[in-house]
N, C-alpha and C positions, 0 to 999 in steps of 0.2 A: 234722715230715716225714709226709705220707701215703704209705703203701704200697700200692699195686696188684697183686695176682697176675693172670695171665692178660690181661697188658696189651694183647696183639695180637688178641684174641678180639672178637666182635664186640659183646658187654657191657662188656668192659673197654676198648676203645678209646672206644666212646660216653662210657664214665663218665670217661676222661682228659680230652677234650674238655671235659665239663663242669665237671669239677674245676678246669681250669684258670683258671676265672672266679673262683676260691675265693682267688687271692694267696697261696697256700701252696707251699711246695716238694715236688714230687711224684716220688716215685720209682716205677718200674714193673718189674717182673718179667717176663722174655721167655726162650725158649727158642731161637728162632733168627731170625737178623736177616732171613731171606727174607721175615718176616711184617711188616717194617717199611713195605713199600709200601703193605699194605693199611691200616694205621693211616693213613697220609698221605692215602691215597685218602679214608678214612671222614672225616677232619678236612675234606678238601677240600669236600665234600658240604656243608659250612657255613660254610666261611670260605674268603676267597682267601689266606689266611697259614697255610695248613698245614705247610710245611716250617720257619717259624719258631716255630711253637706246638709241634712235635714236638722241636724242638733243646731246648725249657724243661724238658723231660722227664728225670730221671735214670734211665737204664736201666740194669737190673742183669740180667747173664746167671746164670739159676738154676734149678734143678730143685727141685720140692717136696720131694725125700727126699735133697737133697746138703746136709748139715747146715753143711758151712764157707760155701757159697754163700749159704745162707738168713742164716748170721751176718754176712756181709757186708751182705745186703739190708734188716736189721732194724737196722742203726745208727741211732739217734735217732729212730726211728719212734714215732709218737702216734697214728695211726688206720690201721686195715687194711682193705682191701674185697678180701676173698678172691673172685676170680671164676673163677680158674684150674680147670679139670676136663678129665675125659677123656669124653667121649660116645661110647656106643657100646651097641646093644641086642643085641650078638653074645655068644651065653653062652659062647664061647671065649675071650671077651676078660675073662672075669671077674675073673682074677688081675691084670691091669692095671689093670682099673677100681678094684679094692681099693687097689692100691698108691697110685695117684694120688688117687683121691676120698677114701679114708678114712684110709690111712696119711699120705698128703701134708696133708690138713686137720688131724690130730691134731699134726704137727710145727708147722703154721701157728698153732694153739692154744697150742702149749707156748712157742713163741717170743713170741707176746704175752703170756702170763703173766710171762714171765722178764724181757720190757722193760718191763712194766708199761703195757700200750698201753692208751689212754683208753676205746676201743671197736673192736669187729670187727664188720664187716657181712660176713655170709656168703650167697652167691648160691646156693641151694639150686634144687629144683624141685618143681612141683606132683606129679612123679612121686613124691616121697618122704612123699606125705600120705596118709593114711588112704583107703580106699575104701568108698564108699556102700553100703549093703547094701539100701536102701528108696528110692533113688532120689532122696533130699533131697540137697540142696546140700552139697559138700564144704566143711568150713571148718577153719581150722587146729586145732580140737578133735577132728577126726574121727580115730579111733583106728588106727594102722598096724595091718594084719593080716599077720603073717607066714605065715600058713596058707595063703593064696592064692597063685596062681601071678605073683609079682611079676617084673618084669624084673630082668636083671642090674644095669642102670644105676640103676634105682629103689634097689635094695637098697643099692646102695654110697652113693647120695645121703643115704638115710635114715642109713646108718652113719656118713656125715661129720657129719649134724647132729648125733646122738650125742655126736662129740667135741665139738662146740661147746658143747652143754649140759653136758658133763663140764668145761669150761674156766669156764663160769659158775660151777658148784660150787667151783671153785679161784679164785673172785673176779674173772673176766674179765667185763667188760661187752660184751654182745653182742646183734645182731639179726641175724634170719634172713629172706630173703625166699625165697618161692616162686612164681617166674615161670611162667605159662602159656607156650605155645608163643610164643617171641619173634619178632617180625616187625620186619625192620628191613634198610636197605641195607648193602652193602660186601663181604660174604663169600658166594658164590655157588656154591661148591664143596661145602659140607655144610650142615647144620641148615636153617632154614626157608628160606635163601636158595636152596638146590638144590632144594628143593619147587617154588618161583617158576620156577627155570629149567625145571624138569620140566613144568610146567603150560605154560610158554612154547613148549616145544619139542614139546606134543601129548599130553595127558594123556586116556586114553579112558576110564578107571573113575574111579568114585567109590564112596564107603563109606558107611554109613547112620549112622555114629557120629558125635560130637560132643567137643569138649574146649573149654578155654579159651585166649585169643589176648591178647597185650599187645604194644604199642609199645615198643621198644628204649628210647626216650627216657624213656618213663614208667618203665621199670624203674631206670634210673640216677638219675633224678630223685627216685624214692621212697627208694633208698637213701641220698641223700645227706640227704635230709630227716630220714630215721630217724636218721642218725648225728648230726646237728645237734641231734636232739631229746632230751628228757629220757627217751624210751622206752629200755627196756633189758632184754634176755633174753627177748623175744618174737620170733615169727616171723610173717610176714603173707604171705597171698596175695596176687600181683600179677596179676590178670586184668582187662582193659577188658571182654570180652564172651564169652559162650559161644557158639560156632558150629558147625552141624553141618559136616562134612567137605565136603559136597556144597554148602553155602553160601560157605565159603572159597575154594574151587575156583572156583566160579562168580564171585564176587566178582573174583578175582584174573586169572581167563583175559578177564573183561571190561576189566580195566583195561589188561590187557597187549594187548588187541585180537586175541586168538586165540579159538579155539572151546573152550567149556567141556566138561567130561567129561559124555557122554551115557549110559553104560551102568553100572549097578550092579554092584559086587564082591559077590556073594553070600557069606556066610559059609562054605559049603561050599567055593567058588571058591578062598577065601583059605587055608581048610585044605588044601586040595591045594597052594596055591602055595607055604605056608611049608616045607612036607614036600618039595617039589620043590626048595626053594631050600638046604634042608639036604642034600639028595643031591648037588646039584651042587657044594656048598662040599667035601663029603667026596671027590668025585671030582677035582675041580680045583684044590681049596685057595683059591680066590677067595673074598672077603669076603661074609658074608652079605648080603643086602639085605632078608630078611623073616622075623622071628623067630615063634616061637609066639604070643609076648607081644604084639608090635606087630600082628600080625594079628587077636589078640582086641580089642585097644584100637581098632582101626580100626571094629570094628562096635559097639562099647559107647558107651552115650549118657552122658558125664560132665558133670555141673555143678558149678562153682566160684563159692563166694561171696567177694564183695571188700569187704564191709562193715566187716570191722575195719581194714582200713587207712584206709578213709573216714573212720571213727568216731574213730581215733587222731590223725590228723594233718590231716584234711580234705581227703585227696588227691582230685584229679579226672582221671580216665583220659580221655586222646585215643581218640575213637570209632574203631573199627577200620576203617570205610570210608575216614577219612583217612589211616590207617596203611599201609592196602593200596595207596592210591592214590599216596602219597609214594614207597614203597618200588618199587612196579613201575615208576613213572617214573624214579627213579634206576637201576633194572636196565636199561632201555632204553636209557639214556643211556649206561651202561657198554657196550653192545653196539656203539657207534658207534666 
């Protein structure tokens, strides 16, 4: 039995679709039935048999910190793909991030050990990687620097990785993947999907920074290949290309048929913006849109190396032009 946590998320739903080709029983953890329509919609991008495929999955309602629910979910499980996470860069969400990402992952690791799971694949993030101090490409060996101003999300994803490494010391075989910004269709309210929606609605400003991007189907294909392989107790950066934010915004806008952003958001402007956002949050209690850390990353040029995954299993990434073209096309179809 294969267990997938976070089965209703972007990565989880795409992973489930690909795993259905493995002819093995699949169980998926979910938290709300409201997200089932999202999974079916994502399946529907790739097949006309979405509802029937969805019904072959054994769905179990569980919270990562609910031990009785996890006990039920782990019955007869042999492989685990841990995709569930809480994503936020808001400093006041730190406790919830810790509870979900670190404590929740610790629980998954403990259950894997107790049930003698063959292999765990954990979906981390490039946010959990170390920062380059000399403009060199970041690799899996770049050391984490706790002294710099890391985001609360990055801190908890790094903490979650430590729980996985702790599990490997206790006999668990595991692999960790560190995807860049994941581009893929189906969820437009948050994540990269919300960015595509923002560009479609008219984004005026771009920033001079850069980061790594990857197609969602590449993420899940790499995960499945790594679990099937003899590789264990390693982590892999999953990045197809490093693009400036301006390039990504422009490519996306062109495929959407809208005007790309024309004005550069200067660092001083972003410094004002995140402070005003903080003040607005304090006065109105509305969620933060821009934190100090996200403002800094928006003007930071960061390059990631994907050599390790290529060398390990010969993985080839989909060019981001194709990924953006497909994703924006499906976005426009969903608007109809």
